[in-house]
C-alpha positions in Angstrom: 0.7 -4.3 20.4 2.3 -3.1 17.2 1.2 -4.2 13.8 3.0 -4.1 10.4 1.5 -1.7 7.9 2.3 -1.8 4.2 2.6 1.7 2.7 2.3 1.5 -1.1 3.2 4.4 -3.5 3.8 5.0 -7.1 7.0 6.5 -8.5 7.1 8.5 -11.8 9.9 9.8 -14.0 8.8 11.3 -17.3 6.9 8.5 -19.0 8.3 5.8 -16.8 6.7 4.6 -13.6 7.4 2.1 -10.9 5.9 1.0 -7.6 7.3 1.1 -4.1 6.2 -0.4 -0.8 7.5 0.2 2.7 6.6 -2.0 5.7 6.3 0.0 9.0 5.6 -1.3 12.5 3.2 1.0 14.4 0.2 0.9 16.7 -2.2 2.3 14.2 -2.3 3.5 10.5 -1.9 7.2 11.4 1.3 6.5 13.4 2.6 4.4 10.5 1.9 7.2 8.0 3.7 9.7 10.2 6.7 7.4 10.5 6.7 6.9 6.8 6.6 10.7 6.2 9.5 11.2 8.6 11.6 8.5 6.9 10.9 9.9 3.4 11.2 13.6 4.6 7.8 14.4 3.2 6.7 18.0 4.1 3.2 17.1 5.4 2.2 20.5 6.7 1.2 21.8 3.3 -1.2 19.0 2.6 -4.7 18.7 4.1 -5.1 15.0 3.5 -2.8 12.0 3.2 -4.0 11.2 -0.3 -2.6 14.6 -1.4 0.9 13.9 -0.2 3.6 13.9 -2.9 7.3 14.0 -2.6 10.6 13.6 -4.6 12.9 10.6 -4.5 15.9 11.8 -6.5 14.6 12.4 -10.0 11.4 10.4 -9.3 8.2 12.0 -8.0 6.1 9.8 -5.7 2.5 9.7 -4.5 0.3 7.2 -2.7 -1.6 4.8 -5.0 
């Protein structure tokens, strides 16, 4: 049975910051994070751990909080 996972992240642009949250249905947290990475086009191969993931959303840089 699928559960809904909330993926929270922080967005930064210069001295401004904001928060984002995506809700993803998956069977487990790992699958939810993989789906999130695919949606956001995060190049995950270069990171050893999920907490190291960072990506760009337009002029904003994002990372997990």
